[in-house]
C-alpha positions in Angstrom: 177.3 101.3 -86.8 179.2 98.5 -88.5 182.3 99.8 -90.1 182.6 99.3 -93.9 185.8 97.3 -93.3 184.0 94.8 -91.0 181.0 94.6 -93.3 183.2 93.8 -96.2 185.2 91.4 -94.1 182.0 89.4 -93.1 180.8 89.2 -96.7 184.3 88.2 -97.8 184.6 85.5 -95.1 181.3 84.0 -96.1 182.4 83.7 -99.7 185.7 82.3 -98.6 184.0 79.7 -96.4 181.7 78.6 -99.2 184.5 78.2 -101.6 187.2 76.7 -99.4 184.8 74.3 -97.5 183.0 73.3 -100.7 179.6 74.4 -99.3 176.4 75.4 -101.1 175.4 79.0 -100.5 172.1 79.2 -98.7 169.6 82.0 -98.7 168.6 81.5 -95.1 172.2 81.5 -94.0 172.8 84.9 -95.7 169.7 86.2 -94.0 170.9 85.0 -90.6 174.3 86.5 -91.1 172.8 89.9 -92.1 170.3 90.0 -89.1 173.0 89.2 -86.5 175.5 91.6 -88.0 172.9 94.4 -88.1 171.9 93.8 -84.5 175.5 93.8 -83.2 176.2 96.9 -85.4 173.5 98.8 -83.6 175.4 98.7 -80.3 176.5 102.1 -79.0 179.5 102.1 -76.6 180.2 104.3 -73.6 183.7 105.5 -72.6 184.4 102.1 -71.0 183.6 100.3 -74.3 180.4 98.8 -72.8 177.0 98.9 -74.5 174.8 101.8 -73.3 171.7 101.5 -75.6 168.9 99.1 -76.4 170.5 97.1 -79.2 172.8 94.2 -79.8 170.4 91.2 -79.2 169.3 89.0 -82.1 166.9 86.1 -81.7 166.9 83.8 -84.7 164.9 80.7 -85.4 167.0 78.9 -88.0 165.2 75.9 -89.5 167.0 72.6 -89.8 169.6 72.7 -92.6 170.2 76.5 -92.4 173.8 76.0 -91.3 173.3 78.3 -88.3 176.7 77.5 -86.7 178.6 78.9 -89.7 176.2 81.8 -89.9 176.6 83.0 -86.4 180.3 82.5 -86.4 180.8 84.4 -89.7 178.6 87.3 -88.5 179.8 87.7 -84.9 183.5 86.7 -84.8 184.8 89.7 -86.9 182.8 92.1 -84.8 184.0 90.6 -81.6 187.6 90.9 -82.7 187.1 94.4 -84.0 185.5 95.5 -80.7 188.0 93.5 -78.6 185.3 91.4 -77.0 185.1 87.7 -76.3 182.8 85.6 -78.4 181.2 83.0 -76.0 179.3 80.1 -77.6 177.0 78.3 -75.2 175.2 75.0 -75.8 172.6 73.0 -73.9 174.0 69.6 -74.8 177.4 67.9 -74.8 176.8 66.6 -78.3 176.5 70.0 -79.9 179.4 71.3 -77.8 181.6 68.5 -79.1 180.5 69.1 -82.7 181.4 72.8 -82.5 184.8 72.1 -80.8 185.9 69.0 -82.7 184.4 69.8 -86.2 183.0 73.3 -86.8 185.7 75.5 -85.3 188.7 73.5 -86.5 187.3 73.5 -90.1 186.8 77.3 -90.0 190.3 77.8 -88.5 191.8 75.7 -91.3 190.0 77.4 -94.2 189.4 81.0 -93.2 192.0 83.8 -93.6 190.8 85.3 -90.3 193.1 84.0 -87.6 191.5 83.2 -84.2 192.0 81.0 -81.1 189.3 79.0 -79.4 189.1 77.2 -76.0 186.7 75.2 -74.0 185.4 76.5 -70.7 184.3 74.0 -68.0 183.6 74.2 -64.4 186.2 73.4 -61.8 184.5 70.1 -61.0 185.4 68.7 -64.4 189.2 69.0 -63.8 191.7 67.0 -61.8 193.0 68.6 -58.5 196.6 67.5 -58.1 196.6 68.3 -54.4 193.6 65.9 -53.8 195.2 63.3 -56.0 198.4 63.5 -54.0 196.5 63.2 -50.7 194.5 60.3 -52.0 197.7 58.4 -53.0 199.3 59.3 -49.6 196.2 57.9 -47.8 196.3 54.7 -49.8 200.1 54.4 -49.0 199.4 54.8 -45.3 201.2 58.2 -45.1 198.1 60.1 -44.2 195.5 58.7 -41.7 192.7 60.3 -43.6 192.1 62.6 -46.6 189.1 64.3 -45.1 187.3 63.6 -41.8 183.8 63.1 -42.9 183.6 61.7 -46.4 184.4 58.1 -47.5 188.1 57.6 -48.0 189.6 56.4 -51.3 189.3 52.7 -52.1 192.4 50.5 -52.5 190.9 49.2 -55.7 191.3 52.7 -57.2 195.0 53.0 -56.5 196.1 51.8 -60.0 193.7 54.3 -61.6 195.1 57.2 -59.5 198.7 56.2 -60.2 198.0 56.0 -63.9 196.4 59.4 -63.9 199.3 60.9 -62.1 201.7 59.3 -64.6 199.7 60.4 -67.7 199.2 63.9 -66.4 202.9 64.2 -65.6 203.9 63.1 -69.1 201.4 65.4 -70.8 199.4 62.5 -72.2 196.3 63.8 -70.3 195.2 67.3 -69.6 193.3 66.6 -66.4 189.9 67.0 -68.0 187.5 64.3 -66.8 185.8 64.1 -70.1 189.0 63.4 -71.9 190.0 60.4 -69.8 189.7 57.4 -72.1 187.5 55.4 -69.7 184.4 56.2 -67.7 185.3 57.5 -64.2 182.8 56.7 -61.5 181.4 59.5 -59.4 182.8 57.9 -56.2 186.3 57.8 -57.7 186.2 61.3 -59.1 185.0 62.9 -55.8 188.5 62.3 -54.4 190.2 63.9 -57.3 188.4 67.3 -57.8 188.0 70.4 -55.7 185.2 72.9 -55.2 186.1 76.6 -55.1 186.0 76.4 -51.3 188.5 73.6 -51.2 190.9 75.2 -53.7 193.7 77.3 -52.3 194.4 78.9 -55.6 197.9 80.5 -55.9 198.8 79.3 -52.4 198.6 75.7 -53.6 202.0 74.1 -54.2 200.6 72.6 -57.4 199.3 75.9 -58.7 201.8 76.2 -61.6 200.8 72.8 -62.9 197.0 73.0 -62.1 194.8 71.6 -64.8 191.9 74.0 -64.1 194.1 77.1 -64.1 195.9 76.0 -67.3 192.5 75.7 -69.0 191.6 79.2 -67.6 194.9 80.6 -69.1 194.0 79.2 -72.5 190.6 80.7 -72.2 192.0 84.1 -71.5 194.0 84.0 -74.7 191.1 82.8 -76.8 188.9 84.8 -79.2 186.1 82.2 -79.0 185.1 80.4 -75.8 182.8 77.4 -75.9 180.8 76.7 -72.8 177.4 75.3 -71.8 174.3 77.1 -70.4 174.9 75.7 -66.9 178.3 77.2 -66.6 177.2 80.6 -68.0 174.3 80.7 -65.5 176.6 79.7 -62.7 179.0 82.5 -63.6 176.2 85.0 -63.8 174.9 84.0 -60.4 178.3 84.8 -59.0 178.1 88.3 -60.5 179.5 87.6 -63.9 183.2 87.4 -64.7 184.0 84.9 -61.9 184.8 82.0 -64.2 184.0 83.4 -67.6 184.6 86.9 -69.1 182.3 89.6 -67.7 179.0 90.1 -69.6 180.0 93.6 -70.5 183.0 92.3 -72.4 181.2 89.4 -74.0 179.1 88.7 -77.1 177.1 85.6 -76.3 175.7 83.0 -78.7 173.2 80.8 -77.1 172.8 77.8 -79.4 169.9 75.5 -78.4 168.6 78.7 -76.9 165.1 77.4 -76.3 166.6 75.5 -73.3 168.0 78.6 -71.6 165.0 79.4 -69.5 164.5 75.8 -68.3 168.2 75.5 -67.5 168.0 78.8 -65.5 165.0 77.5 -63.5 166.9 74.4 -62.6 169.9 76.5 -61.7 167.9 78.7 -59.2 166.2 75.7 -57.6 167.3 75.2 -54.0 166.6 72.4 -51.6 167.2 71.1 -48.1 167.3 67.4 -47.2 166.1 67.1 -43.6 167.9 64.0 -42.6 170.9 64.9 -44.7 171.4 68.2 -42.9 170.9 66.6 -39.5 173.7 64.2 -40.4 175.8 67.2 -41.7 175.5 69.0 -38.4 176.8 66.0 -36.6 179.7 65.8 -39.0 180.4 69.5 -38.5 180.4 69.2 -34.7 182.8 66.3 -34.9 185.0 68.1 -37.4 185.4 71.2 -35.3 186.1 69.1 -32.2 188.9 67.3 -34.0 190.3 70.6 -35.5 190.5 72.1 -32.0 192.2 69.0 -30.6 194.9 69.2 -33.3 195.3 72.9 -33.9 194.1 74.5 -30.6 191.9 77.5 -30.4 193.3 80.3 -32.6 193.0 83.7 -30.8 191.1 85.3 -33.7 188.5 82.5 -33.7 188.2 81.8 -30.0 184.7 83.3 -29.7 183.4 81.7 -32.9 184.7 78.2 -32.1 183.4 78.4 -28.5 179.9 79.4 -29.6 179.7 76.9 -32.5 178.5 73.9 -30.5 175.6 75.9 -29.1 174.6 77.1 -32.7 174.9 73.5 -33.9 172.7 72.3 -31.0 169.9 74.9 -31.8 170.0 74.0 -35.5 169.8 70.3 -34.8 166.9 70.9 -32.4 165.0 72.7 -35.1 165.7 70.0 -37.7 164.5 67.4 -35.2 161.2 69.3 -34.9 160.9 69.7 -38.7 161.1 66.0 -39.5 157.8 64.9 -37.9 156.1 67.9 -39.4 157.2 67.2 -43.0 156.5 63.5 -42.5 152.9 64.4 -41.5 152.5 66.9 -44.4 153.7 64.5 -47.1 151.9 61.4 -45.7 151.8 58.5 -48.2 152.5 60.7 -51.2 155.9 61.0 -53.0 155.5 64.8 -53.4 153.5 67.6 -51.8 153.3 71.0 -53.4 152.1 74.0 -51.4 149.5 76.3 -52.9 151.0 79.6 -54.1 154.2 78.5 -52.4 152.9 79.2 -48.9 154.4 76.9 -46.3 152.3 76.0 -43.3 153.2 78.5 -40.5 154.8 76.0 -38.1 157.2 74.7 -40.9 158.0 78.2 -42.1 158.7 79.4 -38.5 161.0 76.5 -37.8 162.9 77.1 -41.0 163.1 80.9 -40.2 164.4 80.1 -36.7 167.4 78.3 -38.2 168.7 81.4 -39.9 169.9 83.3 -36.7 172.2 80.5 -35.4 173.4 79.6 -38.9 174.6 83.1 -39.7 177.4 83.2 -37.1 178.3 79.6 -38.0 178.8 80.6 -41.6 180.8 83.7 -40.6 183.0 81.6 -38.3 183.7 79.0 -40.9 184.5 81.7 -43.5 187.0 83.3 -41.1 188.5 79.9 -40.3 188.8 79.1 -44.0 190.5 82.4 -44.7 192.9 81.8 -41.8 193.8 78.4 -43.2 194.3 79.9 -46.7 196.7 82.5 -45.4 198.6 79.9 -43.4 199.4 78.1 -46.6 201.1 81.2 -48.0 204.8 81.5 -47.1 204.7 85.2 -47.7 202.1 85.8 -45.0 202.4 85.3 -41.3 199.6 82.8 -40.8 198.1 82.0 -37.4 198.4 78.2 -38.0 201.2 75.9 -39.0 201.5 74.9 -42.6 200.9 71.2 -41.7 197.6 72.1 -40.0 196.6 74.4 -42.9 197.3 71.7 -45.5 195.4 69.0 -43.6 192.4 71.2 -42.8 191.9 73.7 -45.6 189.9 71.4 -47.9 187.6 69.8 -45.3 186.8 73.2 -43.7 186.2 74.6 -47.2 183.7 71.8 -48.0 181.9 72.5 -44.7 181.8 76.2 -45.4 180.3 75.6 -48.9 177.6 73.3 -47.4 176.8 76.0 -44.7 176.5 78.7 -47.4 174.2 76.4 -49.5 172.0 75.9 -46.5 171.9 79.6 -45.8 170.8 80.4 -49.3 168.2 77.6 -49.3 166.7 78.9 -46.0 166.5 82.4 -47.5 164.2 81.0 -50.2 162.3 78.5 -48.1 161.5 80.7 -45.1 160.6 83.9 -46.9 157.1 85.1 -47.6 156.5 87.0 -50.8 155.0 90.4 -50.7 151.7 91.4 -52.2 151.8 91.4 -56.0 155.2 89.6 -56.2 155.5 86.5 -58.2 155.1 83.5 -55.9 158.0 81.0 -55.3 157.1 77.3 -55.9 157.7 75.3 -52.7 157.2 71.5 -52.3 158.3 68.4 -50.4 159.7 65.3 -52.1 160.6 61.8 -50.8 164.1 60.8 -51.9 166.4 57.8 -51.2 168.9 58.4 -48.5 171.4 55.6 -48.0 169.3 52.5 -47.3 166.5 54.7 -46.0 164.8 57.8 -47.4 164.8 61.5 -46.8 162.4 64.4 -47.4 163.6 67.3 -49.5 162.1 70.8 -48.9 162.5 72.6 -52.2 162.0 76.1 -53.6 162.2 77.6 -57.0 161.2 80.8 -58.7 158.4 80.3 -61.2 160.1 82.7 -63.6 163.7 83.6 -64.2 162.8 86.4 -66.6 163.7 89.1 -64.2 167.1 87.5 -63.2 168.1 87.0 -66.9 167.0 90.5 -67.8 169.0 92.0 -64.9 172.1 89.8 -65.0 172.4 89.0 -68.7 170.4 90.9 -71.3 170.9 94.4 -69.7 174.6 93.8 -69.2 176.0 91.9 -72.1 177.7 93.7 -75.0 175.7 91.6 -77.4 173.9 88.3 -77.7 172.5 85.9 -80.3 169.9 83.4 -79.2 169.2 80.7 -81.8 167.7 77.2 -82.3 165.7 75.4 -84.9 162.7 75.8 -82.5 162.5 79.3 -81.0 158.8 79.9 -81.7 155.8 78.1 -80.2 152.6 78.1 -82.2 154.4 80.4 -84.7 155.1 83.1 -82.1 158.1 84.3 -80.0 155.8 85.3 -77.1 156.4 82.2 -74.9 160.2 82.6 -75.3 160.1 86.3 -74.5 158.1 85.6 -71.3 160.2 82.6 -70.1 163.7 84.1 -70.9 162.9 87.7 -70.2 164.1 88.8 -73.6 163.5 92.5 -74.3 160.9 93.7 -76.8 163.5 95.8 -78.6 165.6 92.7 -79.6 165.6 91.6 -83.2 163.4 88.6 -83.9 163.8 86.7 -87.1 162.6 83.3 -88.5 164.7 81.7 -91.2 163.0 78.9 -93.0 164.6 75.5 -93.6 165.9 75.0 -97.1 164.5 71.5 -97.1 161.6 70.6 -99.4 159.4 69.1 -96.7 156.3 68.9 -98.9 158.1 66.8 -101.5 160.4 64.7 -99.2 158.2 64.0 -96.2 154.7 62.8 -95.4 152.6 63.5 -92.2 149.8 61.3 -91.1 147.6 61.8 -88.0 146.5 58.2 -87.3 142.9 57.8 -86.2 143.2 55.1 -83.5 140.0 53.9 -81.9 141.0 55.5 -78.6 142.8 58.7 -77.5 145.7 58.9 -75.0 143.3 59.4 -72.0 141.6 56.0 -72.7 142.6 52.8 -71.0 142.6 51.1 -74.4 145.2 53.5 -75.9 148.2 51.4 -75.0 146.8 48.2 -76.6 145.7 50.2 -79.7 149.3 51.6 -80.1 150.7 48.1 -79.9 148.3 46.7 -82.5 149.0 49.7 -84.9 152.8 49.3 -84.5 152.5 45.6 -85.4 150.5 46.4 -88.6 152.1 49.7 -89.8 155.8 49.6 -88.8 158.2 47.7 -90.9 161.1 46.6 -88.6 163.2 46.0 -91.7 163.6 49.8 -92.1 165.1 52.6 -89.9 162.3 53.7 -87.5 162.2 55.9 -84.5 159.2 55.6 -82.1 159.0 58.4 -79.6 157.1 57.9 -76.3 156.1 60.5 -73.7 156.0 58.0 -70.9 158.6 55.4 -69.8 155.9 53.2 -68.5 154.2 53.0 -71.9 157.6 52.5 -73.7 158.4 49.5 -71.4 154.8 48.1 -71.8 155.0 48.4 -75.6 158.5 46.8 -75.6 157.3 43.9 -73.5 154.4 43.3 -76.0 156.7 43.4 -79.1 160.1 42.1 -78.0 159.4 38.5 -79.0 158.5 39.4 -82.6 161.1 42.2 -82.9 163.9 40.8 -80.8 166.6 41.3 -83.4 165.2 44.7 -84.6 164.5 46.6 -81.4 166.6 48.9 -79.2 165.0 50.7 -76.3 166.1 53.7 -74.3 166.8 52.8 -70.6 168.2 49.4 -71.5 171.4 50.6 -73.1 173.3 53.9 -73.1 172.1 56.4 -75.7 175.3 56.4 -77.7 175.4 52.6 -77.8 171.8 52.5 -79.1 172.7 54.9 -81.9 175.8 52.9 -82.7 174.0 49.6 -82.9 171.1 51.1 -84.8 173.5 52.5 -87.5 175.3 49.2 -87.7 172.1 47.2 -88.3 170.9 49.7 -90.9 174.4 49.6 -92.6 174.2 45.8 -92.7 170.7 46.0 -94.3 169.0 44.4 -91.3 166.7 47.2 -90.3 166.0 48.4 -86.8 163.5 50.2 -84.6 164.4 52.5 -81.7 162.0 53.2 -78.8 163.0 56.5 -77.2 161.8 59.2 -74.8 162.3 63.0 -74.9 166.1 62.9 -75.3 165.7 61.0 -78.5 163.3 63.6 -79.8 166.0 66.3 -79.9 169.7 66.4 -80.8 169.7 62.9 -82.4 171.0 63.0 -86.0 170.1 59.9 -88.0 170.1 61.0 -91.7 169.2 59.0 -94.8 168.3 55.4 -94.3 169.0 55.5 -90.6 165.5 56.9 -90.1 162.8 57.0 -92.7 159.8 56.6 -90.4 159.2 58.7 -87.2 156.3 57.6 -85.0 155.1 60.0 -82.2 152.9 58.2 -79.9 151.1 61.2 -78.4 151.3 65.0 -78.1 154.3 65.6 -75.7 152.5 67.6 -73.0 154.6 68.3 -69.9 154.2 66.0 -66.9 151.1 67.3 -65.2 152.5 67.0 -61.6 155.7 69.0 -62.2 155.7 71.3 -59.1 157.2 74.4 -60.9 154.8 74.1 -63.9 151.9 73.5 -61.6 152.8 76.7 -59.6 153.0 78.7 -62.8 149.6 77.5 -63.9 148.1 78.2 -60.5 149.5 81.8 -60.6 148.3 82.4 -64.2 144.8 81.1 -63.3 144.7 83.5 -60.3 145.3 86.3 -62.8 142.5 85.2 -65.1 144.9 83.9 -67.6 144.8 80.5 -69.5 147.9 78.4 -68.5 147.0 75.7 -71.1 147.1 78.1 -74.0 149.9 80.2 -72.7 152.1 77.6 -71.1 151.3 73.9 -71.8 150.3 74.2 -75.5 153.3 76.3 -76.6 155.7 73.9 -74.8 154.1 70.9 -76.4 154.3 72.6 -79.8 158.1 73.0 -79.4 158.5 69.4 -78.4 156.3 68.2 -81.3 158.3 70.2 -83.8 161.6 68.8 -82.4 160.2 65.3 -82.7 159.1 65.8 -86.3 162.5 67.2 -87.0 164.2 63.8 -86.6 163.0 62.8 -90.0 164.5 65.2 -92.6 168.1 65.9 -91.7 169.5 66.7 -95.1 168.2 67.7 -98.6 168.0 64.2 -99.9 166.2 62.6 -96.9 162.7 61.2 -97.4 160.2 59.5 -95.1 157.1 59.7 -93.1 155.9 61.0 -89.7 153.0 59.2 -88.0 151.4 60.8 -85.0 149.1 58.4 -83.1 147.2 61.1 -81.2 143.8 61.9 -82.8 143.4 64.9 -80.5 145.3 66.7 -83.3 142.1 66.5 -85.3 139.4 66.1 -82.7 140.4 69.0 -80.4 140.3 72.7 -81.4 143.9 73.2 -80.3 145.1 70.4 -82.6 144.9 72.7 -85.6 147.3 75.2 -83.9 149.8 72.4 -83.3 149.5 71.1 -86.8 149.9 74.5 -88.4 153.2 75.0 -86.5 154.8 71.8 -87.9 157.1 71.6 -90.9 155.0 71.7 -94.1 155.0 67.9 -94.8 152.5 66.5 -97.3 149.5 65.5 -95.3 148.2 62.0 -96.0 
């Protein structure tokens, strides 16, 4: 139960926030605070202070304008502090993460009497590695012959950048966070400056005391609130939880933009193997080990592993050479080939399975060598190798070990057959660019992450809040429950938007002569836009297809040249900046955008008074994971269109309509150019789930 002191504290903090921040109290906000506090109050603790009952998870759909960030912070922070737990706020997008870090949390900290600390959590790959920067500069100065023995070496043109980074980091003018460097850093430049966990020597590194990543980790340990993203949370959970972030048992999670969690998890668990890329990697590995032995000799503890490695590499290379013509034949002229029910042809599956026995001792040997190199860096331990050898070889061997482990995990998914009654795994081939040529990826992904999220997150966390403006699909939480594995016993609540949609907004379903399946649809859209859209006002036109966006742009660019900005031709942030500037100058502007402009874009007031949605945003029909889910559902006598495709389209359509009214005083119109909303039976379900605009 929530203590009276904490309950009073929450109510007092809300009144304080409203007064000190000059906010208007909102009924929906109070409802959200109450539901979250009630759910977290239901947690019963065991002797370790961990949750041991079915309680503590609140799922809240908070309509646009609710003020959900303030609501979940006011409700959960006092409880987290009282229970000595970390409050971890996770977002799907950088934009929301930056808003919370740079605006919401500093404002609360300034105005609330409740003291708290907050910190940003990022993966190791976003931070500068001083050891790698040092080696890159040594290489450019000719002190080192090479930085690593298989990747491209630093470019002379980057020397000034690296020296400036070292100077600014040393003076404290930069904290080593890639995202806080004032200019864009190219991927090729950054690859020489950051380390994976296998390259990092942790406390054995001479730069450990000044390490950007571990400094950030230290701040995180002292923080009451940690801000992260869904990808980092999922990565930590896949490592067992508590590897990078606090353990789930000690954490109250808030998943803002929570409707993206399941999709992010699906992408996270997807594994793939590039056939040509791995054949090249095996050549690099063989060369690397030869050069290591030439420089370091054959350490006694690794004599057997290093002697056997060339034979294991030969067997693996032989298998990959046999796989290439097989996948070439299977994919033919297509760009992608999905296997029904995830069943690989026996010859391919057997060749992949045959790679596992020689790979296993190779992984074990590299792991042992990596550990030996790590210990040889530590002056307090009697290492088997000289420190010079350890410093030169620890990072490249670490990278090779990471690649070997990734291949091992990929093969475990690719070469396995599911048992009777188990959910199938989606498996497919894809052609992909590789240097000046192309490669074929063999990919695998679970079709559902519900079980993994249930096991690793919902059953372990102290508490959780899952929230977004669009949590329901077709007015139901069922799709979210199935995709994210959320328990039935969780609290589910819908909080309506405070906006007066019926008075401030209009919705029209335009009856074009054709529907999106017709060859005439593209031309009909162009003609309607010419007649119905005023380029002198703020307009957002949302397309489901890049090809149609570009064709429509080509048709209108001459007439609208000074009033049209299109996604794909400029960075997203630059489009928004130029659009606002044109509107501020009274010139008017139209944005042509795709899915990323249908969500997370905030253009209030005159910036957007007309939203045009070209067609119902159904998912791409050839997506291999969605196709595999549909196939499995059909085999069980279920209807994937009603259970999968339509709910997903409903959420996207609501998000798109949500671009119009961003604050209480906004007014405007939404036009949907897809007459299937009125001609098909499912159209009524989609319309009924939209904000209650006045229909015209």
